[in-house]
N, C-alpha and C positions, 0 to 999 in steps of 0.2 A: 473369135469370140478376146470378150477387152480382156484384158488385167485386171486385175483384181487389187485395188486398192492395194493387200499388207502385200502383194507381190508387188506391183510397183518400190516399193518401202522396201525389200530384200531386195531385188536387181540392184537397188540407188546405194543403198548401203556395200554390193557388194562392187558394183563397179565404184565409190569411193571409200575404198579402208575406215569402211565403219561411218559416213559422212552422209550425209543424212541432210533432206531440207524441207521447206512447209513447217509444218505442228513441230516435228521431231528439230527440226533444228540448235543448234543446242545441249541438245539434251543429249543425255548420259542410254545410251543406243544399245541394245545387244538382238541379239536371231539365235532363238534355243529351237532344238534341232526335239521335239520331242515323241516316242514309235505307239501304233495308236495305242489303243490301250485292245481295238477289237481288234482293229485288223490288219492289226504293224504294220500299217505304210508311218513312214516318214510324215511329222506334219513340222512345221519349218512357224516360229512366228515371229514379228521385234515385238519386243522389249523395255520400257523402262525398266535401270535398275539404283541401284544405291550400292557404295563399297560400305564392307566392315569388316576395317584390316585386308585380310589378305581375303572374304572370304565376300560374292556376289550374292547381292538380293532380292529377290524382284518377291514380283504380290500377284497374288490372284484378284486381280482387284475388278473385271471383268467391266467397269470402269461405274462400277456400283448397279455390277442387275441383282436378282438374287440368288446367282445364280451362275456357283467358282462356271472358270471358262474351260474351254477339254482338252490345253494344254497341261490346265491340273491331276482332269485327272488321266491323263497315258503317264504321265506323270506318276504320279502314285502307283498306277501296276507298271513299272517298267522305271523304271530311277536313273541311269544312267541316261545325260543326254549330251544331246551336244554345246557348245554352249562358242560366241562368234557378238568377240570383241572390238574392232576396228580391224585387225586383220588380221587376230591372232587369232585360231579353233583349237581347239579343244574339248576330251569329257568333262564331266563336274557325275556331283554325284549332289540330285536333288533332294534335301535333304527342307518338307515338312518343322515352324516351329509350333514347340508344344508350350503351355502353359505360362510359366511368365518372360521364360527367351521370347514367345512369341511374343508379348506387348512391349518389351525393351526393343528387341529388334523392330515392332510397329514404327516406336515413338520415335528413333532410331532413322528408319524412313521416313517419315513427318517433320523430320527435323528439316531434310534432305529438301525432298519436296510436298508438299506443304499438300499441291492435290489430293494423295490417301486418302487423309484426313477427311477426304467431302464429302470421297469415297465412300467412304466408311460410314459418315457422319445419313444417308443419303439408302441404307440397308443395316434390314435385322444381321444379317450375313456376316461373321464370322473372320475381315478379306485373312485366308491363308502368305505371310509367310515363308515363303521358298530361300533357304539356302542351299548356294550353287557352291559341293566343295569340291575337295579332290579327284579324280575315280580312285585313281592310285590306293589304296594299301597306307599308314603313317612308315617311314623309315622305305618305302622302295625307291629302291632307282635300278630302270633300264638295263639289259646291256649295254657294254661304250655296239657291242660290235653282235648285229646277227649273220654266219656264214653259208650257217646247213639246213637242216630240215631239222636232224639232234638237237642244237641249240631252239632254236625255232621254240621245238615244243617242250623244254630245258628256261627259257622262258615261257614261258606259258603259265605252269605247272608249280614257275618260282612263283609266280603271280594269285595263282592259285589257293598259294597252302597259305603266303600274305593278307591275302580280303585273309580266309579261312582266321585268323590268329589275331586280326584286329576284330572281326564277330566274335571272338570269346574274350579278346581283352572289355569289348564296349559290352556285355549283356552279366561278366561279373563287378563292372560300374556297378551298369542298373540295381545291380541282386543290392553291392552294396549298399548304396545307394540310399534302396527301400528296405531294405531293416535298420538302418541311421536313424529311419521316418519312424520306427511304430515302438506301441510305447504310451506312458503318460507323461503328453505334454510335451510330447516329440509334432511334429509338424504338419497338418495335416494335403498337401497336397507333395504328387508324387515331382521326382524330377523331371522335362521334360526328356524323358534318353527310349520313348518308345518308340516312337518314330525310328526315331537315328538308325536301335538298335534290326527295326524294319527294314527303312528301308537298304542297310550294310547291308545285310542276309538276303537279301531277298535278287540284290543284283550284283552277289556269290552265285547263287544255284546259277541262279539267267545266266553270268557268263557261264558254270561248269555248266548248265543243262548243253546249250552252247558250245563249244568246244565236246565232250563224246556223241551233240547227232553230224561233228564236222568227223573226228574219228573214224564215224559209223557206217557216214551215208561214203565219206572219199579213203582218207585216211587208213583204217583198213583192208577193204578191196584192195585198193591198189599194191601190197606191197605182198600181200596171200596172193593177188598172180603171177608174182616173180620171187614170194618165198610159200611153195604149195605146205612142205610140211613145217608149218605152225600154223595150220587152220586150229590148231583143240590152245592157243595161246591167246589170236583172237574172240575163239567161243570163249575162252577163262574170262577176260575182260572185255566182252560183252555182254555177259553176264555180272561184270561185275557194277557194270554200267546204272544196270538197272536194280543191283541190292542199293546204292545210292542214293535215284530215282525214287529212289521208294522213304530214302530214311529222308532224304531231301522234302519232302511231301507230306508227311511227319513233321519237322520241325514250322516248314510254310502251316502245317495246320494252330503251330502252339504259337508263335507267332500271334497273329488274329487277336491275346487274351495277354497281350508279352506282360502287360503291366497291370493284372491280376494273374500270369502263371503259374504254375508253385515252382520256383526252384529246383529242386530235385529232377523234380523229370524232367527242367528246360536242359538242364547238363545234364540227365546224364540222357536224351536223345542230340546233343552238341557232339558229347563225347567220341556219343555210333559213331556219330559221322567223321567226326575228323578223324578217327581209326578207321573207321571204312576209307576214307579216299587217303588218307597216309599211306595204308599199307594195297591200294591201289597203285597210285602213281608211281611205286619203287617200283612193283610189278612190270608198270609199264617201262620205266624207263628201260631199267632189267631189261628189257623181252620187244626194246626200236633203235634207242641209243645207239644199239650200235649196226644197225642196218640205214636210222638213219645218217652217218656217220657225213659217207658222202657223196651227201644229195642236198645239189647250191637254190644257199633260199638268197634273196628269192627263185621262185620261179625263172629257168629261161626264156621268153615268150622264142613267138613263129620265130622260125630264118627266113629272116631281108630276102623275101624275092633280087639277084645281082638288077 
């Protein structure tokens, strides 16, 4: 089966630390790997990019076609993406810019790469500008050394707590800005924080869901085989997972209308989720950390044959 054009570019990119020839020679090119919104499969797409401060910008131009490209729909559903630039690879949070910020960033893009202006002129569709931000929450620093499964569990828990704090901070910033734009003479356009909050919340909820699924499917059953007397503990942890999942669902429903959401109700849902999650993490650490403190991480591989 012949190799597709995209795949040939991807192969050349990876073989030459980001350098490719042909129509992309000398241009700024990255590889964006998204997760299929429906399929769940990884999809890698070569894209031009423009730097803006510490962030990278990509435009869902689709060469000026009337519909958004598939990778854009994927990142709306699953906002954590993998980015390859040169010989570096990292996770990023993909956030489409909104309103005035989108217009400012698009103007910046066109100054650097005028062809995007031609694509916009050729379609009635407003071309989305996607900001590739750090996936980690502000101030996050990964532990320097992970030696045991207890260390790994604490790393994940610390990351989740940090993400939740950032979600809450962004929600407060959004509602404060919204309140400042009410009343006579106030600017009519809301600041573009809606998608920022949505993408951050979605990334947090998906990471939490994956973490709980891994625990329920692998970690807890493995520990239970060696510690059957903890059956009640694992039963309670499973119940807490379902409670947190229910609150996640209610919060996700609110996110669909973040720009018009009732602040009091939204805050109440977020506070409920925060309280449930932190209590759950505290209980899990109390129950599991002593059991995992002597389990090496990463797991040892199978013994090598002599």
